[in-house]
N, C-alpha and C positions, 0 to 999 in steps of 0.2 A: 462370324459365320457368313459365308456366301449364300444368298437366297436365289437358287437357280429357277429361271422361268421356263416352263415347259409348254409346248403345243399339244395338239389332241391327236397327233399320229398314234398308231399302236405302239411304236418303240418308245415314244416319250412318256405315254401313260404307264408303260411297263417300267421305266426308269423312276417315275415319281411313285409308283406302287412299291418298288424295292426300297425307297426311302421309308416308306411307311412300315414295311416288313422289318426294317432295321431299327424301329423305334423312334423315327422322326417324326415331325409334324409338316403337313404339306396343305396349302391353300388349294381349294378346288371350286369349281362353279357349281350351283344348283340353279334351279329355276327361280328361287326365291332370292337369295343372295349367296355371296361366296361363304363357304365354310372353311374352318381350319381343322383339319382331320388328323386323327392319330387312331392306332389300333385300340378299340374300346375294351379289350382285355388285357391291356399291358398298361398298368398303373403309372409306371415311370414315364412311359410315353405320353400319357394323358396329363401328367404333371407338367410336361413341356408346354402343353397348351396354355394352362393357367399362367406360367411364367412369361410366355411370349406376349399374352394379352394384357397382363397385369389383372387378371380376373379374381374376384373374390372367391374363396374356396367354397363358400356355402351356395354358390349358384350352380345348380345342375346342368349337365350337358344333355344334348340329344344325340341318339345313336342313329346313324343312317345305315340302311341295309339295301341290298340289291335283289333279294328274293324273299318271298312271303314266308318261306320255311325258316328264314333266319330268325324270325320272331320267337321261335321255341328255344333258341339259345340264350334268349334275354329275359323273356317273360314267363311267368309260372302259369297263367291261364289267359285265355282270350274269350271274353263275354260275347254274346251274340251281337250286341250293338257295336262293339269294336270290330268284329269280324266283318259286319256290313259296311261300316266305314272304310275298312281296308280294301273291300271289294269295289266300292264306289270311288274313292278318292285316292287310292295308290295305283301308280306312283302319282305323287302330287304333294302340295303343301299343307299337309296335315301331319302332326305328330301326336301319337296316341300314348297316353301315360297308363302303364299297367303294373302290377306287382312284379318285382324283378326276381330273378333267380340268384343264388348265392354267388355265383362266378362272376358278377359284374362289379368291377372295382368301386370303392366308396367314393373316390374322387370323381367318378362319373356321375354317380346319383346325389352327391353332396351329403352322403351319410344316410339318405332316405332309403326306404324299401321299395321304392318305385323307380321305373325308368321310362323316359320317353323315346318313342320309336318313330321314325319316319322312312319312307321310300322315296327319295327325290325323283321328280320328273325331269331328269336331265340326262342325256345319253352318255356324256362325258363322266359325269358323278357315277352312273352306274358302272361303266366300263372301269372306272378307278377302283371302286369298291370290289368288284369282281377280281380284277387283277391282284389287289392287295390280298384277297382271300379272307379277309376279316370285316366284320362291321366297324364303321369308323365313328368314334366320338367327335362331334364337330359343332362348335359354336360358330358364330359369325367371325370371320377372318379379319378383324379390326382390333385395334388397341381398346380395351375396356373404356365404355363410356362415349366412345366416338361413333359417328354415323356407320352404320353397317356398309360393307363394301359391296358394290354391284358390279365391278369390273376388276380385272386383275391389277390395274394400275392402282385402284384404291387399296388393295391388299398391300402392294410393294410401298405406297405411300406411309401406311402404318406400320408394317412389319418387316421391311427390308433388313436383312442383318440379323433377324431374330428368329427366323424359320428356315427350314431346309429348301423349300421350294414352293412354288405356286403353278397350277395348271390354268393356262390362259384359254378359257373356252367362250370369250366374248361377253357382252352385257348380259346380265340376268334379266328375266323377263317380268315376274310378278313384283319385284322390287321390295316387298316386305316380307318378313320372316314367316314361317308356317304358323298356322293355327295350332295351339296346343290343347288337346281335349283329353280331360282326366276321366278315366273309367274305374277309379278306384273307390268312388263314394257311393252315395244313394242313387244318384242319377249323373249322367254325363254333364260335365262342367267344362266351360271354356276357361282356361287359365290364361291364355294369351290370345287374342284375336289375329287373324292373319288372312291368307289368300283363300282359304275355304271358309265362307261365311256361315253365321249361325243360321241364316235362312237355308242355305244348302244342306247343312247338317240335319236340320228339323225336317226336311223333306224326306230324309232317309230314315231317321231313328226316332222322330217324334221329338219331345220337349228337351231341350238343352239349356242348361242354366249358364249363367256368367258369374264367376268367382267374385265375391264382394271385395276380396283383397286386390283385385286387378287395379282399382283406382287408388288404393291407400299405400300399396307397396310394403306393408308391414308384415311381420311374421317371417316364417321360414318358407322361402320360395319353393314351390313344387315345379316351377317352369322357369326358364331363362327369360329375361326381359321384364321381370316383375318388380323386384325389389329395389334395384339400383337405378340412379340416373343413366340414361342411354341415349344414343343417337344425338348427342348435343353438339352444337356448333361452338366454335371458340367465342363467338360474340354472345351478348345477352339476348335471349329470345323472349318475345311475348306473343301470346295469342291474343288475337283482337276478335271478339264475337259480338254479334247484334245486328240489327237491321242497318245501323248507321256505321258498319265497320269501315266502309271505304273512306268516309269522311274523317272518321276518327284516325284512322291510319295516317291520312294526309296531315292532319293537325299534329300528331305525335312526331311524324317526320320532320315537319317544319320546325318544331321545338327542339328536337334532338340536334339537327343540322345547325340550328342557331347556337347550341351549346358547344358546337365543335365536334360532334360525333359523326362518324361515318355510318350512314343508315341503310340497312337492307330491308326489303319487303318480299315476303314470299306470298305468291299469288298464283293466279292460273292464266292461260293464254287469253281468256275472254276478258280479263280485267286488267292485264298488264299495262295497258296504255294509259290508266287513269293515274298512275302514281309517278312522283318526281323525286323519288329517293335516289341515293348514290348508287345503289344496286338493286335492281327489281329482276327478280328471277322467278318465271312461271315454272311450276313443277308438273304441269299437266293441264288437262281440260276439266273444268268443273262440270261439264256435261257428261263426262266419262271418268269416274273415280278411279278406275282401274289404271289410267294413265298418271293419275297423281300419285298412287301407290308406287307405281314403277319409276317415277321421276324424283320421288321425294329425297332420298339419300344423297343422290348426285346434286340437287339442289342445295342442300345443307352444306355440302362440302364446297360448292362454289362460293357461298358466303365467306368461308374461311379463306379461300384462295383470293377473294376480293378485299379482304381486310374489314369487313363489317363489324363495328363496334356494337351495334344494337340492331336486332331483327324484328319486325312486326310481321306476324304470319296470319293470313285469314284462316278461318276454321271451315269445317265441311260436315255435311250430314252424317249421323252415325248410324247408317244403314248400309247393308252390304258390306263391301271392302272399306267404306268410310269409317267404320268401326275400328279396324286396324289402323287406318291412317291417323285418326285422331288419338289413338292410344300412343303411337309413336311421336306425334306432335306435342302431346302433354309431357312426355318424358323429356324430349329435346328442350322444352321450355321450362324444364323443372316445375311444371304446374302453374307457372305465372300466367295469369289472364286479366285482360283488361276487357270490360263490357262497355259496349257502345249503344 
């Protein structure tokens, strides 16, 4: 299959939308990462997403919409707290989980009676959904387990020849996937942290819990990005935490290099000059964790391109978007931690 690369002109978006209407899958930009979209009401088209990505079938998909009224096509009811979140954070990086209507295919929901819905804050994504005329089921547009794509080049790197097309809308801004907030329990619960922080949510709707399964990844996932290893580089990644992390990373680097391994260090702009690894990549500024979130997946892919055998990564405070950054880093490192 030839994967066609589209720009963002009206004609090119119409061509990409025609592929979606024909039951094909198309990569497209959002403000978080690139998504891999298919008609959410076409089970056969949705199945092509799983085949292209090599994605486990018990991993639910998020449905992307362009208009608030589209929620009624997917969800049975919208509680007051969910409506407030839609008002405050849509369009934006927030997915809301609600009880689904009967018409949503089971491969979208992974057999659950719930569906995750979001309205992306990206003009090209909204234009594409509008032109297709249907909500789009869309996980991240990468091979399953790989770092999520933040550019069209990343999508092609993983999926060229496996999907019908990709719309190139430039680099994503937020850089980590949407927050997933579940409204089907006794209280709102974060299933996956993302660009809308817990603090932001609590300012609008009061107390918000964090799903205990977030760290363990066991059980039936109600959200993407929870159960399986994700975002992983090809090299072995370790998180190094503690007050003496820089000294520990330096010692680990020296030992690994002496053993003939090519070593990478994931750091920030403030500390990049401290390390003598083979590959030192700053993913952003420690003083502004939003830049770390935006640069994280690109940095992980750079280690692959540089052939790093082992990667030692600094850790970050788990406040604000730092909670999402550390969630992704733990997944990328398969929860391997060295304490300094």
